[in-house]
C-alpha positions in Angstrom: 137.0 111.6 92.6 137.6 109.3 95.6 137.1 105.6 95.1 136.3 103.0 97.7 138.6 100.1 96.9 138.8 98.0 100.1 136.8 97.0 103.2 137.7 94.9 106.2 136.2 93.6 109.5 138.8 92.4 111.9 138.6 91.4 115.6 140.8 93.3 118.1 140.7 90.9 121.0 143.3 91.0 123.7 143.4 87.2 123.4 145.1 87.7 120.0 148.1 89.1 122.0 148.1 86.4 124.6 150.1 83.1 124.6 147.7 80.2 124.4 149.0 79.2 127.9 147.3 82.4 129.3 143.9 82.2 127.6 142.2 80.6 130.6 143.2 83.4 132.9 140.5 85.6 131.4 138.0 83.0 132.3 138.2 84.2 135.9 136.8 87.5 134.8 134.0 85.8 133.0 133.1 83.7 136.1 132.8 86.9 138.2 130.7 88.8 135.6 127.0 88.9 136.8 125.7 90.0 133.4 127.0 87.8 130.6 125.1 88.7 127.4 124.0 85.6 125.4 121.0 85.2 123.1 119.1 88.3 123.9 119.5 88.3 127.7 122.0 88.4 130.5 123.2 85.3 132.5 125.3 84.7 135.5 128.2 82.3 134.9 126.5 79.5 136.9 123.3 79.9 134.9 125.3 79.9 131.6 127.3 76.8 132.5 124.1 74.9 133.5 122.4 76.0 130.3 125.3 74.9 128.0 126.2 71.9 130.0 129.9 72.5 130.2 130.1 71.5 126.5 133.2 73.5 125.8 135.5 71.7 128.2 137.1 69.6 125.4 138.3 72.8 123.7 140.2 74.1 126.7 143.2 71.9 126.3 146.6 73.6 125.5 146.7 71.7 122.2 143.4 73.2 121.2 144.3 76.6 122.3 147.6 76.5 120.5 146.0 75.4 117.3 143.4 78.1 117.4 146.0 80.8 118.3 148.1 79.7 115.3 145.1 80.0 113.0 144.3 83.5 114.3 147.9 84.6 113.7 147.9 83.3 110.2 144.6 85.0 109.5 145.9 88.3 110.8 148.9 88.0 108.6 146.7 87.4 105.6 144.5 90.4 106.5 147.6 92.6 106.6 148.7 91.3 103.2 145.2 91.9 101.8 145.3 95.5 103.0 148.7 96.0 101.5 147.6 94.6 98.1 144.8 97.2 98.0 147.3 100.1 97.8 145.1 102.4 100.0 145.7 106.2 100.1 143.1 107.1 102.7 141.3 105.1 105.4 138.1 105.4 107.5 138.6 103.4 110.7 135.4 102.5 112.6 135.7 101.5 116.2 134.6 102.5 119.7 135.8 103.9 123.0 135.4 101.3 125.9 135.5 103.9 128.7 139.2 104.4 127.8 139.1 108.1 127.0 135.5 108.9 128.1 134.8 107.3 131.5 131.9 109.6 132.3 130.2 110.1 128.9 129.0 108.0 125.9 128.5 110.1 122.8 126.6 108.0 120.2 128.7 108.7 117.1 131.9 110.8 117.0 134.3 111.8 114.2 137.8 112.8 115.1 138.7 116.1 113.3 142.2 116.6 114.8 145.5 116.1 113.1 147.5 113.7 115.2 146.8 110.2 116.6 149.2 108.8 119.2 150.0 105.2 119.9 152.6 103.4 122.0 153.2 102.5 125.7 151.4 102.0 128.0 149.2 100.3 125.3 149.7 96.5 125.3 152.1 95.1 122.8 149.4 93.5 120.7 148.1 97.0 120.1 151.2 99.1 119.7 154.9 99.2 119.1 157.3 99.6 122.0 157.8 103.3 121.3 155.7 106.5 121.0 154.5 106.9 117.4 152.4 109.7 115.9 150.1 109.1 112.9 148.4 111.7 110.8 144.7 111.9 110.6 142.7 113.7 107.9 141.0 116.8 109.4 139.8 118.2 106.1 138.0 114.9 105.2 136.7 114.5 108.7 135.1 118.0 108.8 133.6 117.4 105.4 132.1 114.1 106.6 130.5 115.8 109.7 128.9 118.5 107.4 127.7 115.9 105.0 126.1 113.8 107.8 124.5 116.8 109.3 122.7 117.5 106.0 121.5 113.8 106.1 119.9 114.2 109.6 122.9 112.9 111.7 124.0 115.0 114.7 127.5 113.9 115.4 130.1 114.7 118.1 133.2 116.5 116.9 136.3 115.3 118.7 139.0 117.9 118.1 141.7 116.5 120.4 142.2 113.1 122.0 141.6 113.0 125.8 144.0 111.1 128.0 143.6 107.3 127.8 142.7 107.1 131.5 141.9 103.3 131.3 145.3 102.4 130.1 147.0 104.8 132.5 145.2 103.2 135.5 145.8 99.6 134.3 149.4 100.0 133.3 150.4 102.5 136.0 151.9 104.9 133.5 150.8 108.4 132.4 152.6 109.3 129.3 152.7 112.9 128.0 150.7 112.0 125.0 147.1 110.7 124.6 147.1 107.0 123.7 144.5 106.1 121.2 141.8 103.5 122.2 142.7 99.9 121.4 140.1 99.5 118.6 142.2 101.9 116.5 145.6 101.0 117.8 145.1 97.4 116.8 144.4 98.3 113.2 147.4 100.6 113.0 149.7 98.0 114.5 148.5 94.7 113.3 147.0 95.6 109.9 148.9 98.7 108.8 152.3 97.9 110.2 152.4 101.2 112.2 152.2 103.1 109.0 148.6 104.2 108.5 147.7 106.5 105.7 145.9 109.8 106.3 142.7 108.6 108.0 139.5 109.4 109.8 138.7 107.6 113.1 135.0 107.3 113.7 133.9 106.3 117.3 130.6 104.6 118.0 129.2 104.0 121.4 128.5 100.3 121.0 128.6 99.2 124.6 126.7 101.6 126.9 123.0 102.2 126.9 121.0 104.3 126.3 123.0 106.1 123.5 123.9 103.1 121.4 123.2 103.5 117.7 121.0 100.7 116.4 121.9 98.3 113.6 119.5 100.2 111.4 121.2 103.5 112.2 124.6 102.0 111.4 123.3 100.8 108.1 122.1 104.4 107.4 125.5 105.7 108.4 127.1 103.4 105.9 124.9 104.7 103.1 125.8 108.3 103.8 129.5 107.5 104.3 129.6 105.7 100.9 128.0 108.6 99.1 130.2 111.2 100.8 133.4 109.4 100.0 132.3 108.9 96.4 131.7 112.7 96.2 135.1 113.7 97.7 137.0 115.5 94.9 140.4 114.1 95.5 141.6 111.2 93.4 142.4 108.7 96.2 141.8 105.1 97.0 139.8 104.7 100.2 139.5 101.8 102.6 136.7 101.4 105.2 137.8 99.2 108.1 135.7 98.0 111.1 137.5 97.0 114.2 135.9 94.5 116.6 133.5 91.6 116.9 132.3 88.8 116.5 130.4 87.3 119.5 131.9 88.0 122.9 132.2 87.7 125.8 130.0 84.6 125.4 131.1 82.9 122.2 128.0 82.0 120.1 129.1 80.1 117.0 125.6 79.8 115.6 125.0 83.5 115.8 128.4 84.2 114.3 127.8 82.0 111.3 124.4 83.5 110.8 125.9 87.0 110.8 128.7 86.1 108.5 126.2 84.6 106.0 124.2 87.9 106.1 127.3 89.9 105.6 128.3 87.9 102.6 124.8 88.3 101.1 124.6 92.0 101.8 121.5 91.1 103.9 120.8 94.4 105.7 117.2 93.5 106.5 118.3 90.3 108.1 120.9 92.0 110.3 118.5 94.7 111.3 115.8 92.1 112.2 118.0 90.5 114.8 116.8 91.7 118.3 119.1 94.4 119.8 119.7 92.1 122.8 121.9 90.0 120.7 124.0 93.1 119.9 125.2 93.8 123.4 128.5 93.7 125.3 131.4 93.0 122.9 129.1 91.5 120.3 127.8 95.0 119.7 130.8 95.7 117.6 129.1 93.6 114.8 127.0 96.7 114.1 129.8 98.6 112.4 130.4 95.6 110.0 127.2 96.8 108.2 128.9 100.1 107.4 131.7 98.2 105.6 129.0 96.2 103.7 127.2 99.4 102.5 130.4 101.1 101.6 131.6 98.2 99.3 128.3 96.8 97.9 128.2 99.1 94.9 131.7 97.9 93.8 130.5 94.4 93.3 133.0 93.0 95.8 132.4 89.6 97.3 133.3 88.9 100.9 136.5 86.9 101.5 136.3 85.0 104.7 140.0 84.3 105.6 139.0 82.3 108.7 136.6 82.0 111.5 138.1 80.7 114.8 135.9 80.2 117.9 138.2 80.7 120.9 137.0 79.6 124.3 138.3 80.1 127.8 135.7 78.4 130.1 133.5 75.3 130.0 130.5 77.5 129.6 131.7 78.8 126.3 132.9 82.3 127.2 135.5 83.6 124.9 135.4 85.3 121.5 134.5 84.4 118.0 137.3 85.6 115.8 136.1 86.4 112.2 138.6 87.7 109.7 137.0 89.0 106.5 137.6 91.6 103.8 136.1 92.9 100.6 138.2 93.8 97.6 136.5 94.4 94.2 139.8 93.8 92.4 140.3 90.3 93.8 138.1 87.2 93.4 137.0 85.9 96.8 138.7 82.9 98.3 136.8 79.7 98.0 136.0 79.4 101.7 132.7 77.8 102.7 130.9 79.4 105.6 129.6 75.9 106.5 133.0 74.3 106.8 135.5 76.9 107.8 136.4 77.1 111.5 134.0 74.3 112.5 134.3 73.2 116.1 
């Protein structure tokens, strides 16, 4: 029987691929955004800067940015090593499409049942190697999962072939003859799996775009069904469940991040579901799929290892991203990292 042996939640931010010297460039995009989600509502940038008092200006120096970028790189390297130590045979990769392949539709939950997954240019270098690569998915397991979820009251979208990545084609000015996978998945393949993913099932959640976003409670339910389905899969394989995305962005909310990480460590599903949905919007919505990893690993007795938490800012109003690097491995004792101390501003 299949055995779940590893879980991971990892950010996939483009800032992780930028030199610290370039972090502030993204701040211009934030200043022009009329709907910055923060603490259950939207703000304009001037409103946000007035509310937060420009408190994050001291963290915008090149020295600060360089130190935080270094910590992120070290954390990613440790995450890749943790994945390698788990000796995974099969992976379930949880992510989302950000209007990359579906500019005109937003299916709530989708499972990819095709065979091939393509990565490479024009995807940015933090997400892909400099050449076209083809990875193998796991159609048999994917189809089995869809059938299992249907029996449990989930109506899922069946993605049988990847559409063109129109977002990357437009941004990079290239149209390759292969469909580049969305960045939530390519980041995991490239940064965590070293461009050698095992047979795997990509699962796509509409986390960004109302009105078809699954709720936190629905994601928790998804995790329960996924866990039971994997445990019933007859093949003797070691399975990883990996969530790509999060924590708070594009307004960095350190208090929220620490609260969420505490609930993740405690397997506090009720606490996560009780947070108003207005907190789970924009990029912060990616936190929802962390609950699926929790549910998949809880029965193993695994404790969360927090490798690091690094708040990364790019404006005085505190826009940026909270980078949380965490994994669950029942065969390893958790690192002795305090949620109260690690990554403190």
